C-alpha positions in Angstrom: 0.0 0.0 0.0 2.8 2.5 0.9 4.6 2.1 -2.4 1.3 2.6 -4.3 0.6 5.8 -2.5 4.1 7.2 -3.0 4.1 6.2 -6.7 0.8 7.9 -7.3 2.3 11.1 -5.8 5.3 10.7 -8.0 3.4 10.2 -11.3 1.1 13.1 -10.5 4.1 15.4 -10.4 5.6 13.9 -13.6 2.8 14.9 -15.9 3.2 18.5 -15.0 7.0 18.3 -14.9 7.5 17.2 -18.5 6.7 20.7 -19.7 8.7 22.6 -17.2 12.3 23.9 -16.9 14.8 21.3 -16.0 16.8 20.8 -12.9 20.2 19.3 -14.1 22.3 19.8 -17.2 23.1 16.7 -19.3 26.4 18.0 -20.7 28.9 16.4 -18.4 31.9 14.2 -18.7 32.3 10.7 -17.1 35.8 9.6 -16.2 34.7 6.1 -15.2 32.5 4.9 -18.1 35.7 4.1 -20.1 39.4 4.2 -19.5 39.5 7.7 -21.0 36.9 10.3 -20.2 33.7 10.4 -22.3 30.7 12.7 -22.6 27.9 11.4 -20.5 25.5 11.5 -23.5 27.9 9.3 -25.5 28.1 6.6 -22.7 26.5 3.3 -23.5 26.1 2.3 -19.8 23.7 3.5 -17.1 25.2 6.1 -14.9 24.4 8.4 -12.0 26.4 11.5 -10.8 26.1 12.9 -7.3 27.9 16.3 -7.0 28.9 18.5 -4.1 25.9 20.7 -4.4 23.5 17.8 -3.9 25.4 16.5 -0.9 25.2 20.0 0.7 21.5 20.5 -0.2 20.7 17.2 1.6 23.3 17.8 4.3 24.7 14.3 3.8 27.2 13.3 6.5 27.8 9.6 5.6 28.0 9.0 1.8 25.9 5.8 2.2 22.8 7.9 2.9 23.2 9.5 -0.6 23.9 6.1 -2.2 20.7 4.6 -0.7 18.7 6.6 -3.3 20.7 5.6 -6.4 18.7 3.5 -8.9 19.5 -0.2 -8.4 21.2 0.3 -5.0 20.1 -1.6 -1.8 21.6 -0.5 1.5 21.9 -2.6 4.6 23.1 -1.0 7.9 23.5 -2.8 11.2 22.2 0.0 13.4 23.1 3.7 13.6 25.3 5.6 11.1 28.9 4.4 11.5 27.8 0.8 11.9 28.5 -2.0 9.4 27.1 -0.9 6.1 26.7 -3.0 3.0 25.7 -2.0 -0.5 24.3 -4.3 -3.1 24.0 -3.2 -6.8 21.2 -4.7 -8.9 20.9 -7.7 -6.6 24.6 -8.6 -6.7 26.7 -9.4 -3.6 28.2 -6.6 -1.4 31.7 -7.3 -2.7 30.7 -7.2 -6.4 31.0 -3.4 -6.7 34.4 -1.7 -7.2 34.9 1.5 -5.2 37.6 4.0 -6.2 38.7 7.0 -4.1 40.7 9.4 -6.3 41.9 6.5 -8.4 42.8 4.2 -5.5 41.0 0.8 -5.5 39.5 1.0 -2.0 37.8 -2.4 -1.5 39.4 -4.0 1.6 41.1 -7.4 1.1 40.9 -7.8 4.9 37.1 -7.5 4.8 36.2 -10.1 2.1 37.0 -7.5 -0.5 34.0 -5.3 0.5 34.3 -1.5 0.8 33.3 -0.4 4.3 30.8 2.4 3.5 30.4 3.1 7.2 33.8 4.8 7.2 33.2 7.1 4.1 32.3 10.6 5.1 30.9 13.2 2.7 33.2 15.9 3.8 35.9 16.7 1.1 34.0 14.8 -1.6 33.4 16.8 -4.7 31.7 14.3 -7.0 30.6 10.6 -7.1 30.3 8.8 -10.4 28.4 5.5 -10.6 28.4 3.2 -13.6 26.1 0.2 -13.3 26.5 -3.2 -15.0 29.5 -5.5 -15.4 32.6 -3.3 -15.7 35.4 -5.9 -15.1 36.6 -5.6 -18.7 37.7 -2.0 -17.8 38.6 -2.3 -14.1 39.1 -6.0 -13.2 37.9 -8.0 -10.2 35.2 -6.5 -7.9 33.7 -4.5 -10.8 31.3 -7.4 -11.5 28.1 -5.3 -10.9 29.3 -1.8 -11.2 31.8 0.9 -10.2 31.6 3.8 -7.7 34.2 6.5 -8.3 34.6 9.0 -5.4 36.4 12.2 -6.5 37.6 14.5 -3.7 38.1 18.2 -3.6 40.9 20.1 -5.3 42.1 23.7 -5.0 40.3 25.9 -7.5 40.9 29.4 -6.3 43.9 31.5 -5.2 43.1 31.0 -1.5 40.1 29.5 0.2 39.3 28.4 3.7 36.1 27.2 5.4 34.9 25.3 8.4 31.7 23.9 9.9 30.3 22.6 13.2 27.1 20.8 13.9 25.5 19.1 16.9 22.3 17.2 17.6 20.5 14.1 18.7 22.2 10.9 20.0 25.0 13.0 21.4 26.3 13.8 17.9 29.0 16.3 17.0 30.4 16.8 13.6 33.1 19.3 12.6 35.6 20.0 9.9 37.4 22.4 7.7 39.3 22.9 4.5 42.3 25.0 3.3 43.0 25.2 -0.5 44.9 27.3 -3.0 45.8 27.2 -6.6 47.8 29.0 -9.3 48.7 28.8 -12.9 50.8 25.7 -12.5 49.6 24.1 -9.2 46.7 23.3 -6.9 46.5 22.2 -3.3 43.8 21.2 -0.9 43.8 19.7 2.6 40.6 19.0 4.5 39.8 17.4 7.9 36.6 16.1 9.4 35.6 14.6 12.8 32.3 12.8 13.6 31.4 11.6 17.0 28.0 10.1 18.2 26.7 8.1 21.1 24.5 6.3 18.7 21.5 4.3 19.6 20.8 0.8 21.0 21.4 -1.7 18.2 19.8 -4.7 19.8 16.0 -5.2 20.3 16.5 -5.5 24.1 18.5 -3.6 26.7 19.4 0.1 26.7 23.1 0.2 25.9 23.9 2.7 23.1 26.3 1.8 20.3 28.2 4.8 19.1 30.9 5.6 16.5 33.7 8.0 15.9 35.5 8.9 12.6 38.4 11.2 11.9 39.4 11.7 8.3 42.3 13.7 6.7 42.2 14.3 2.9 45.0 15.8 0.8 45.3 16.5 -2.9 47.9 18.4 -5.0 48.7 18.9 -8.6 51.7 20.3 -10.4 51.7 21.3 -14.1 55.2 21.1 -15.5 54.2 22.0 -19.1 51.2 22.2 -21.3 51.4 18.4 -21.8 52.7 17.0 -18.5 51.1 17.0 -15.0 51.8 15.3 -11.7 49.0 14.5 -9.2 49.2 13.5 -5.6 46.5 12.1 -3.3 46.5 10.9 0.3 43.7 10.1 2.6 43.6 8.6 6.1 40.6 7.5 8.2 40.7 6.5 11.9 37.4 5.1 13.1 35.9 3.4 16.1 32.5 1.6 16.1 30.7 0.0 19.1 28.9 -3.3 18.4 26.9 -5.8 20.4 27.3 -9.5 21.0 25.1 -12.4 20.0 22.6 -14.3 22.1 23.8 -17.9 21.5 21.4 -19.3 24.1 17.9 -18.4 23.1 17.4 -16.1 20.1 20.6 -16.0 18.0 20.0 -12.2 17.7 22.2 -9.2 18.9 22.3 -8.6 22.6 23.9 -5.8 24.7 27.6 -6.1 25.0 30.6 -3.7 25.2 32.4 -4.6 22.1 34.3 -2.3 19.7 36.1 -2.2 16.3 39.0 0.1 15.7 39.7 0.6 12.0 42.2 2.6 10.0 42.2 3.2 6.2 45.1 4.8 4.4 45.1 5.6 0.6 47.9 7.0 -1.5 48.2 7.8 -5.2 51.0 9.3 -7.3 50.3 9.7 -11.0 52.0 11.4 -14.0 50.1 12.3 -17.2 51.8 13.3 -20.4 50.9 13.6 -24.1 52.5 14.0 -27.5 51.4 15.2 -31.0 48.9 17.8 -29.8 47.4 15.5 -27.2 46.7 12.8 -29.8 48.9 10.2 -27.9 48.6 10.2 -24.1 50.3 8.3 -21.3 49.5 7.8 -17.6 51.8 6.2 -15.0 50.2 5.6 -11.6 51.4 4.2 -8.2 48.7 3.5 -5.6 48.7 2.1 -2.1 46.0 0.9 0.2 46.6 -0.1 3.9 43.8 -1.3 6.2 43.6 -2.5 9.7 40.6 -3.9 11.7 40.9 -4.7 15.4 38.0 -6.1 17.5 37.8 -5.9 21.3 35.5 -7.2 24.0 35.7 -4.8 26.9 33.3 -6.8 29.0 36.0 -9.5 29.3 39.0 -7.3 28.5 40.2 -9.4 25.6 41.3 -8.8 22.0 38.9 -10.6 19.7 41.3 -10.6 16.7 42.6 -8.5 13.9 42.7 -8.5 10.1 44.9 -6.3 8.0 45.8 -5.8 4.3 48.1 -4.0 2.0 47.6 -3.5 -1.7 50.2 -1.9 -4.0 49.2 -1.0 -7.5 51.3 -0.2 -10.5 49.5 1.0 -13.6 50.4 2.1 -17.1 47.9 3.3 -19.7 48.4 4.7 -23.2 45.7 6.1 -25.5 46.0 7.0 -29.2 43.5 9.1 -31.1 43.3 7.4 -34.5 41.9 10.5 -36.3 42.5 14.2 -36.0 39.2 14.9 -34.2 39.6 12.0 -31.8 36.4 10.2 -33.0 38.3 6.9 -32.9 40.5 6.1 -29.9 42.5 3.0 -29.0 43.6 2.4 -25.4 46.0 -0.2 -24.0 46.6 -0.6 -20.2 48.6 -2.9 -17.9 47.5 -3.1 -14.2 49.7 -4.9 -11.7 48.6 -5.4 -8.1 50.2 -7.0 -5.2 48.0 -7.9 -2.1 49.0 -9.1 1.3 46.6 -10.3 4.0 47.2 -11.0 7.6 44.9 -12.3 10.4 45.8 -12.4 14.1 44.0 -13.9 17.1 44.1 -16.4 19.9 44.1 -20.1 19.0 41.1 -22.0 20.3 39.3 -25.3 19.9 38.4 -24.4 16.3 42.0 -23.9 15.3 44.8 -21.3 15.0 43.5 -18.1 13.2 47.0 -16.6 12.7 47.9 -16.5 9.0 49.7 -14.5 6.3 48.7 -14.8 2.7 49.5 -13.0 -0.6 48.3 -12.6 -4.1 49.7 -11.0 -7.3 47.5 -10.1 -10.3 48.4 -8.6 -13.7 45.7 -7.4 -16.0 46.0 -6.5 -19.7 43.3 -4.4 -21.3 42.5 -3.1 -24.9 39.6 -0.7 -25.5 38.3 0.9 -28.6 36.2 4.0 -28.5 34.2 5.4 -31.4 32.7 8.5 -29.7 31.5 10.5 -32.7 30.3 8.2 -35.4 27.5 10.4 -36.5 24.6 9.8 -34.1 26.2 6.6 -32.8 28.9 6.0 -30.2 30.5 2.7 -29.7 33.0 1.2 -27.2 34.4 -2.3 -26.9 36.9 -3.7 -24.4 38.6 -7.0 -23.7 40.7 -7.8 -20.6 42.8 -10.7 -19.5 43.7 -11.1 -15.7 46.6 -13.4 -14.7 46.4 -14.5 -11.0 49.3 -16.0 -9.1 47.2 -18.3 -6.9 44.2 -19.4 -9.0 42.9 -19.6 -12.5 43.3 -16.7 -15.0 40.2 -15.2 -16.5 39.1 -13.0 -19.4 36.3 -10.5 -19.6 34.8 -8.3 -22.3 32.3 -5.4 -22.7 30.6 -3.6 -25.6 28.4 -0.5 -25.4 26.4 1.4 -27.9 24.6 4.8 -27.7 22.4 6.5 -30.3 21.5 10.2 -30.2 18.5 11.5 -32.0 19.5 15.1 -32.3 16.1 16.8 -32.9 14.3 15.1 -30.1 17.3 14.9 -27.8 16.6 11.2 -27.2 19.5 8.9 -26.1 19.1 5.2 -26.7 21.9 3.0 -25.1 22.7 -0.6 -24.6 25.6 -2.6 -23.2 26.6 -6.2 -22.9 29.5 -7.5 -20.8 31.0 -10.0 -18.4 32.2 -9.4 -14.9 34.4 -11.4 -12.5 35.1 -11.5 -8.8 38.3 -13.2 -7.5 38.1 -15.5 -4.5 38.7 -13.6 -1.3 41.5 -14.6 1.1 38.9 -16.0 3.6 37.2 -18.0 0.8 40.6 -19.5 -0.2 42.1 -20.1 3.3 39.2 -20.0 5.8 39.3 -18.4 9.2 41.6 -21.1 10.4 44.0 -22.0 7.6 45.3 -25.2 9.3 41.7 -26.5 9.5 41.0 -25.6 5.8 41.8 -27.4 2.6 42.7 -25.1 -0.3 41.3 -25.8 -3.7 43.7 -24.9 -6.5 41.0 -25.4 -9.1 38.7 -22.8 -7.7 37.6 -20.2 -10.3 36.7 -16.6 -10.0 32.9 -15.9 -9.9 31.8 -14.7 -13.3 28.7 -12.8 -14.5 27.2 -12.0 -17.8 24.8 -9.1 -18.2 23.1 -6.8 -20.6 21.0 -3.7 -20.4 19.0 -1.5 -22.7 17.8 2.0 -21.9 16.2 5.2 -23.1 16.9 8.7 -21.8 14.7 11.6 -23.0 15.7 15.2 -22.6 12.7 17.2 -21.7 14.0 20.7 -22.7 17.2 22.4 -23.6 18.3 23.1 -20.0 18.8 19.4 -19.1 15.7 17.9 -17.5 15.4 14.3 -18.3 13.4 11.1 -18.0 15.0 7.7 -18.3 14.1 4.0 -18.1 16.5 1.0 -18.1 15.9 -2.7 -18.2 18.8 -5.0 -17.1 19.3 -8.8 -17.0 22.4 -10.4 -15.4 23.4 -14.0 -14.4 26.1 -15.1 -12.0 27.9 -18.4 -12.4 30.6 -20.2 -10.5 29.5 -18.6 -7.2 32.1 -19.4 -4.5 31.1 -21.5 -1.5 33.8 -21.1 1.1 32.3 -23.6 3.6 32.2 -27.0 1.8 32.5 -30.0 4.1 35.0 -32.6 3.1 33.8 -36.0 4.5 37.2 -37.6 4.0 39.2 -35.2 6.2 36.3 -33.8 8.3 37.7 -30.3 7.3 36.3 -27.6 5.2 37.2 -26.5 1.7 36.1 -24.1 -1.1 34.3 -24.9 -4.4 32.4 -23.2 -7.1 28.6 -23.8 -6.9 26.8 -25.4 -9.9 24.0 -23.5 -11.6 23.4 -19.8 -11.8 21.9 -16.9 -9.8 19.7 -14.6 -11.9 19.0 -10.9 -11.5 16.8 -8.7 -13.6 14.9 -5.5 -13.1 13.8 -2.0 -14.1 15.2 1.4 -13.2 13.1 4.6 -13.9 14.4 8.1 -13.2 13.2 11.7 -13.5 15.0 15.0 -13.0 13.2 18.2 -13.7 11.8 21.4 -12.3 8.2 21.7 -11.1 8.5 25.5 -10.8 11.2 28.0 -11.4 12.6 27.5 -7.8 11.4 23.9 -7.1 13.3 20.9 -8.5 12.2 17.3 -8.5 14.4 14.2 -8.6 12.8 10.8 -8.4 13.6 7.2 -9.2 12.0 3.8 -8.9 13.8 0.4 -9.0 12.4 -3.1 -9.4 14.8 -6.0 -8.8 14.2 -9.7 -9.0 17.2 -11.5 -7.6 17.2 -15.3 -7.1 19.7 -18.1 -6.3 19.7 -21.8 -6.5 19.5 -23.6 -3.1 21.3 -26.8 -2.3 18.4 -29.0 -3.4 18.0 -27.1 -6.7 15.0 -24.9 -5.7 15.0 -21.2 -6.5 15.1 -18.8 -3.6 14.9 -15.0 -3.3 18.3 -13.5 -2.4 18.4 -12.0 1.1 18.7 -8.3 1.8 17.5 -7.3 -1.6 14.1 -5.6 -1.6 12.1 -6.0 -4.8 10.9 -2.4 -4.8 12.7 0.8 -4.0 11.7 4.4 -4.5 13.4 7.8 -3.9 11.9 11.2 -4.2 13.8 14.5 -3.6 12.3 18.0 -3.7 14.5 21.0 -3.4 12.9 24.5 -2.9 14.6 27.9 -3.0 12.1 30.3 -1.4 14.6 33.2 -1.5 18.2 33.6 -2.8 19.7 33.0 0.7 17.5 30.0 1.7 17.2 26.4 0.7 14.7 23.6 1.8 15.2 20.0 0.9 12.8 17.1 1.4 14.0 13.5 0.7 11.7 10.5 0.8 13.2 6.9 0.6 11.0 3.9 0.3 12.5 0.4 1.0 10.3 -2.5 0.1 10.0 -5.7 2.2 12.8 -8.1 1.9 14.0 -11.5 3.3 16.9 -12.1 5.7 18.4 -15.1 7.4 18.3 -15.8 11.1 20.6 -18.3 12.8 19.0 -19.6 16.0 21.1 -21.4 18.6 22.2 -25.0 17.8 20.7 -27.4 17.0 18.0 -25.3 15.3 18.6 -24.7 11.6 18.8 -21.3 10.0 15.5 -19.8 8.8 14.3 -17.1 6.5 12.4 -14.1 8.0 10.7 -11.2 6.3 11.8 -7.6 7.1 9.0 -5.1 6.7 8.9 -2.2 4.2 9.7 1.3 5.5 9.8 4.9 4.5 12.5 7.4 5.6 11.7 11.1 5.4 14.5 13.7 5.9 14.1 17.5 5.8 17.1 19.9 5.5 17.0 23.7 5.8 19.8 26.2 5.2 20.0 30.0 5.4 22.9 32.2 4.5 23.2 35.1 6.9 26.1 36.7 5.0 28.1 35.7 2.0 30.4 33.7 4.4 28.2 32.5 7.2 25.5 29.9 6.7 23.1 28.3 9.3 21.8 24.9 8.6 19.7 22.2 10.2 17.9 18.9 9.4 15.6 16.3 10.8 16.3 12.7 10.0 13.7 10.0 10.0 11.0 12.6 10.5 8.2 9.9 10.8 10.2 8.2 13.5 10.0 4.9 11.5 10.9 1.7 13.4 12.7 -0.5 10.9 15.5 -3.0 10.4 17.9 -3.4 7.4 19.3 -6.5 9.0 17.3 -8.9 11.2 17.7 -8.1 14.9 19.5 -4.8 14.4 17.6 -1.7 15.5 18.1 1.6 13.8 17.8 5.2 15.2 14.5 7.0 15.5 13.9 10.7 14.8 16.9 13.0 15.1 17.5 16.7 14.8 20.8 18.5 14.1 21.9 22.2 13.9 25.1 23.7 12.5 27.0 26.7 11.2 29.3 26.9 8.2 31.9 29.7 7.8 33.5 30.4 4.5 32.6 29.8 0.9 
């Protein structure tokens, strides 16, 4: 019933909106849709761009709250902001989406190759590009279902400083600032943010709050040595602490109050050099990236260290691109990506085994991409990639996209077909206790095959648009890391037979209802299933069939802004694990609606007051079975600077 009511409201707006002035321009460049930047209207894949202005209008603190409303995205959070947060794209697994932060592959090998969205703050983020569908032919493992490219702020003016401070419900404080400068041959930016909250009670019982803290430092710099050569530097460090509860292993199998904590650090580094020859017809890029993560868990009730996982990833990349014609309508790109990963796990030996282990993996990928970006009304891209893995089977992937622009009607038709792959994680290959686990040298990376077809219709010259996309994907060789070996009574890893299927529809609208009232809305339908052990088809857990997001932004006067955001999350299934000997069971999580309101008023050109109310309807909901989420919360703040 709820989704019907909200969808009626959305469609009633749409009929009027199609004749009004638009809200967003379409003429933008995507740096992630191919290995070299392309015009968005020439891209053959589905994309979404979230810019700094949108983050500020909605007063987003954690990036995950903005990603929740992206078409095809399903968010699962284990409690309050700062708690474990997983993202599933078009029904895929949470480690099937590649996340870049300023060119650094940010997925954590020490956390089953997932990116920890709970640690990503919106401060210092200038732009987020999202490309949906299999992208492994461009970016390798983890890009099986899509790519999220986070681009941080750079210096764009001779001298700029700003700072902000906000406080509110749940004992929350959030503060930060930025200093930047730029000149003819350089730019520089450094920003810092700190978030601290007492949080809310995660478990269904008890009254103990579970809070989180996050401190992030972000640095970018660029130096232009000549008209054709530039050096870029990027560094980012996050230090975070998250409280979490224990599990009731006696009666329910659900979370119960406990004084446990995770301390996590994330460090990212990139150094890159770009140069070109022959009037920029032939370009080269050399990049060195580094990722270092550490996750330590503590039980303060018993005063013990629960264990630690850590990882390091070093990447060396070379890319060269040659324009085959004078106007760059045809371009050929070749790239070599080499990555070295190291994983370590530390903990106390127990009756299950010794968890202490050190593992490593080397991967080298070779890529060739052709781009025909101005073939009359058509644009075409095709890529093929071969990844060589030191510890398991090599794999190849491919992708082809096509876009057609009908100039007079400003209609964009686009289609893509590709394959994706996900390498086995360290835990899937070696288990939590390596001495009690049998490795499988024949295990293969997971592989997907998917296609999509879509239409984007510009409503008027200013950029308002309506789009609809149908997608269909299939996952094969899904990895099962807990296969029992009856001969040794140990566990091993194997690829599952059969396929998991995902298909769905994404509908989006961006327009202006009035001169000072913009509307953005999207609806997603996802049907995601898997084959169970007995061959029956089951719905994948934590993937709602229906999702809807509506955002209204109103500017009542030049200095003021009011933003209303409504997120609908349909019902979904999850798994519950009761105490032994009861078997696991499927449970249904109810649908819910989140309503957030944000207001801002600029007192002077350099002083702005802002405030927001989150979960305005005080919705009681769970993204993960047994994990409570916060009720209504109010926050006030001030920002000084431009």
